[in-house]
N, C-alpha and C positions, 0 to 999 in steps of 0.2 A: 258132807265132814266139814267142819270147823277148821278154820287157817286162821292160826294166833301167829302173827310175825314177832320173832325175836331178833333182838340187836343182831346177833351173830349171823341171821339167813337172810333180815335186812341189809346188812353190808355185802353177803356176797353176792347179794340181787344188784345193790347199787355199783359194785365194784364192776361188775358185769356190764350195765348201763354206761357207764363210762367210755366205755369202747364204742358206745352208738353216739357220742358226740355230745355227751352232756358239758356243757360250759361252754363250749367251742362253738358257741354262734349256729346260728341257720342251719336246717340240714340240706346238704347236698341234693340238686336237683336227681328227680329220678332221669336215667340216658333213655331215649326212645326204645330200647332192646329192652329193656327191666320193664317199661311201660308193656309192650306188645307182649312180652313174658306173664306179666301181673294180669292182661286182658284175656289171653287166651287161657289161664288158668281158671279166670274168672268164669271163661265159659264154660269149661270143663265141669266146673262146680257146680254151676247152674244146673246142667246137664242133668249130673250125678244127684244132685238134691231133685229135679223134677222125679226121678227114675224112683228113689227113696222116698217120695210123697206118693208115689203111684201106689208102691209096694203096702206102706204102710196104709193106704186107706183100705185098698182089698182087704186087708188084714181086719180092719177095723169093719167090715162089710160081714165079716165073719163072726165079731165079736158079739157080745152082748150089748143091746141098745146101749144101756146104764153106761158100760164104761166107755161105748164109741162118744157118746155124748158128751162127757166127762173130758175128753181130752180135746174137743175143739171148743176154744174162746167163743164167748157168747157177748152180742151189742147189748146195751141198754142199761137203764136202772138196775141195781140190785140190791141186796138188804144191807144195812151198814151192821158192821162189824167193831166194837171196841177191842177187841181181844191181843192182846202183847203177847204172841207165840215165839217160843225156843225157837228160832228155825235160822239158818246160817242166811246171808246176804245173797248169795246167789240164789236159795231158793222163794226168797220176797222178791228178787228181782225179775224172777223167772214166770211168776203171776201176772205181772203187769206186758200189757200189749204196747199201746203208742198213747201218747201224751201232749196236751195242750198248753200254753202257757197263757195265762190271766195279765198281758203285758201294757206298760202306762198306766196302771191304775193303783195300787198299792204302792210300786216304784216311784212313782212321782215325787218331787222333790220342788222344795222351794215355798211351799206351802205349810202351814203345822195346821193341827187339829183333823178330823176326821175328812173335811172339805178337801185336803189332798186328794183323796180317790179319786176326784174328777178332775181337778184341777191341770189336767193334760187334755183334757178333751174327751173323753170316754165318759158315756154312764154310768149311774150308780149300780153295781154287781146286785143284778136280782137272783133267787133260787130259777128263776125259768130259766135265764143265761144259763145255767151251771146245768139242769135237766137237758137243756139242749145239745150240751157239747157233750154230754155224758150218753144223749140217747143216741147221737151222730155214730158213737163207737169208740169214743175217745175215753179210756176206764182210767186215766191217770191225770193230774193236773199240777204245775207248777205256780203259786202263788208269791210273785216275788215281791218283797216288801223294802220299802227302802225307810229305816227307823230315825236317822239324823235328825231331822226335824220335828222328832217326838219324845226325844230324850234331854232329861234334864239336865242339870250341871255335873259336874264330876265332885266327888269320886261316885256319887250314887248310879249317875245318869238314868234317873228313873224314867220309866218308858209310860207316857201318857195311858191313862186308863181306855180311855175312849177308843184311842187308838186299838188299843190292844182288844177290847172287846169288840170291835168293826171285823179286825181281820179275822178273829174267831168265829164272827156268826159266817163269812162265806167261805171257811173253811168246812165249817159245820155243813154247808148246802152240798159242798163235794161229800164230803166222809158221808152225809146221809143218802146218797145215790150209789153207796158202796166202793166212792172211784178211792185211788190212794193221792195222797195230796203231798207236797214239797213244798214246803214253806223255809224262804231264805232270809238273807241281809242283802242286800242289792247295790244303790247306788249310793255306795259311802264314802267313795275316793275322795274326797274333800279333808275326812278326817281319817279315814283309815290309809295309811300312808307306808307300806312295808318296807321302810329304810333304818338302817342305824340310828338316825338322828330323832326318827319319831317310834321308834319301834315299842319302847318302854310304857310309853302313854296310852298307845293303840292297843296294846296286848292287854293291858288294863280295861279300857275301854270294853274290848270285845268280850272279853270273863265275862265283865258285868252284865252286859248286853244278852249274853246268850244265857246265863243264868236266870234271867227274869223269864226270857222266853220259855225256857227248858222249865221252869218251874209251875208257869202257868198252863202249862201244856200236859206235864208228867203222868197223867191220869188217860191219856187217849191211847187209843190201840196201836197197831203196827202199822195202819195203812199211812199213818201223818210220818212223815221222813222230814230231818232236819238238814238242809244246808247252809253249810256255816258261811262261805264267803262268795260272792259272784265277783268273777273276773279280777279279783286283788290286785293290784298295781299301782306303779305308781305316774300318776298322771303326766304324759309328756317326757316319762322318764327312757333312757337309754333303752331299746328293744321293748318298747311298752308292749308291742303287742306278739314278740316274738322268743318272749323265753325271760326279758328282764337280763338280768346281773346275777353274780354269784350272792350277793349281798342279799340284793331282793329277793331271790328264790330262800336263802334261807330265814331270813325274817318272814318268810310265807308259811313256812315248815314250823315255826313258833306259832303262829297264828291259827293254824290247823291242830295244832296241839292243843292250844288253849282252849277251841273251841270243844276239841270232843272232851276235855278234861271238866270244862265246867257243864257240859249237861249232863255227863256221868253221874257226878258230884250230888245233882239235884235228887239220884233213887229213884225210887218208884220205876215206872215203865221205861223211864230213860236210860235204865240201865243195858237193857235189849233194843233199843230205836235205833232203826237205820239212820248212821249219819253220814253227810256227804262230804267228803273234802276236795279239794279242788288245785289245780294248778296254776301256775303264772297266769294271771288273765285268763284263765279257765281256758288256755289254748292247747291245741294236742300237739304243738312242735316238739321233736323229741329231745332239745335242750331243757325244757321245763318237765316233761313228763317222765323224763328218763332221771333226773334228780330227787323227785318227789319221794319226801320221806311219807313212810305208812303209818301211823298210829300202831303201838300193839294194843289192838282191840279187835274183838271176834264180831262186831257190826257194824263195818265199815265198807263204804263202795266209793267211789271215783266221780266226780262230775265234768266233762267235758263240753265244751262248744264247739262245732263244727259245721261253718258256713263254707260248704265246701261242694266245688270249687269256688273262689272265691266272686271274681268275676260274673259268673254266670248267677249266683244266689244274691249277691251286692250291684250296686253301681260303686263302681271304683270311686274314691274320692279323687284321683286322676282323671276320672272322665273314660275310663277303659272299664267295657263290660262287653259282655253278649249275651243275646237272648236265645238262641236256638241250642238244644241239645239233640244232637245227633252221636251220643255215645263216644266220640274221640277224646273227653275228658274222665272217662272212666277211671282212668287210672288214678287219678288225682283221690277220687273217694276210697280205691284198693287202698292206695297208701296209709290214709289215715287209718283205717279198720284194719289192716296189717299192724301198726306199731301201736294201737291201742290194745291189740291183743296179745301182742309180744309183750308189751311192758306191762299190762294189770291182768288180763284175763284167765293169761295162761298160767299167773300165779294166783287166780284165786280170787281175784280183785274185780268184781262187778263192776262193770261201767254205764252210766247212763249219760246220754247226750241231752242233756238238760235245756240246751237251746240248737235248735238248726230251722231251716227254712231257705224260700225264696221270694223276693221282690216279684211283683205282678209286673211285668214291662211290656208295656204296649199290646196287653191282654194274649199273653204266650204263655195260654194257660196249658195247653198241649205237652208244650216242651215241658214245662215245670211235671206235670203229670208223669212222662217219661223218666225224667230226671228223678223224680221221689221214689217212682217205683223200684227203681234201680240203688237208690241210697238206702230206702228200708229193707229191701232185700238182704243187702249186706250186713246191715246191721240187725238183722233177725237172726242170723247166720249165726253171730256172736251172743246173742241174749243183751242184746242193747236195747233197751227202750227210748225211744226219742221224742224229743217234746217240740213240737211247731212252735215257734215263738211268732205269737201274735199281737201286734202293738194296736190294733183298731185301726191304724191308718189303710185306707186302699184308695181314696180317692185325691182326698187333701193331705198336704202335707209331704214330707217324703219317706222313705222306706217303707215303703206298700207292703208290706209282708201279712196285713190282713187276709183271714181267711173266712173268719166268721162275723156277722153283722149284728152287732150287739142290740141295738137299737129297735131292730125289726125281726130278729131273732132267726133272719136266715141265712145263707152261705154265698159270701161273694163268688170264691170259685168251689160251687159244687163238685166239680171234675175232679178236682185236688183233693178234696176230701175224700171220693169216690178212691182215688187211685191209693191213697193211705190206706182204706178200708178194706182193699182185695188183698194187700199184702197180708194182713193178720185173719179175717173172718173169710171164711168159706161161702 
């Protein structure tokens, strides 16, 4: 069933969300009793899920072979499809299992021309790389792209044809494997400043950029998805990573709407293409997701980033971190999933976690496997595809999120890949 947001229904939803802390700063921390209650509830849910899975398996064994096979996801390269189906966002998202980010590649900035692809140290992307990722079981890929160094001056902001062609080439590598592809606009913070002082110029540039991208890909099928904005925020601004301000959130709503309007206006398959809007800084905190305006559109989903718990997945800037996972922080994951379910999924709006992951810390692969199994199991229960952030860094530099060795076509952390796939494949 399609869900079309009306101004009246949206107003009612937003009024209700105001009670959850919209505009009131960061949400209060959960009490120990609340976390304990959530953990107990999660254990019951896990037990129920196992029981239901057992019943489902027994039922499948008595059904026809063709029907049973169709209900189980399969790994590997599949046939390309360029069909644009008139299906709901929930239906499309339910076809996706697990995803991977081609990070620190086309999203690199500081260099113009196609040489920018390798300017941050990763090798040129090849078809063999994408094939290897797909064969491992990732059926979806996010291709972050920074356009800032590849656009001409105002008012046309003409995108470099060679850059567009190279991005398209890699998109086709993935589509040829039957994968779902998310194409976005990534590190644009130097010009894409969502505040009152800049919004008019920024809004115009966002519209022109996405008109060009959408026009170029208008004949592509529904396996190509557009994500308008990545982590939109005022760099160094108030509450940069925790919801911004009333002013900046309103500016973001305007940019999300402009993105949607610009793509739809190009017609063709873009009239039905799945479009991802996002919250301030792509954050999951209640002050920003609770106030997010959803455009009136039949083919919308929400993109969110959730490196949760932060001090396990990242090394904190203040030096704080922990590298073991004993389950005591499961409530952090439960809370994020609960908020996203209440604010979006329960209202018929799919959520894609387009970035998640955990750094390698002193070879803590076993702990990461335990963490990712719990994380993805909770996301799968809500039909939320998750895209591992892979920046190609494992030994050099910082933020060692890489799991795939793009030079050798091997896996830095094979056990983590196996843990991811065990959640989705029998």
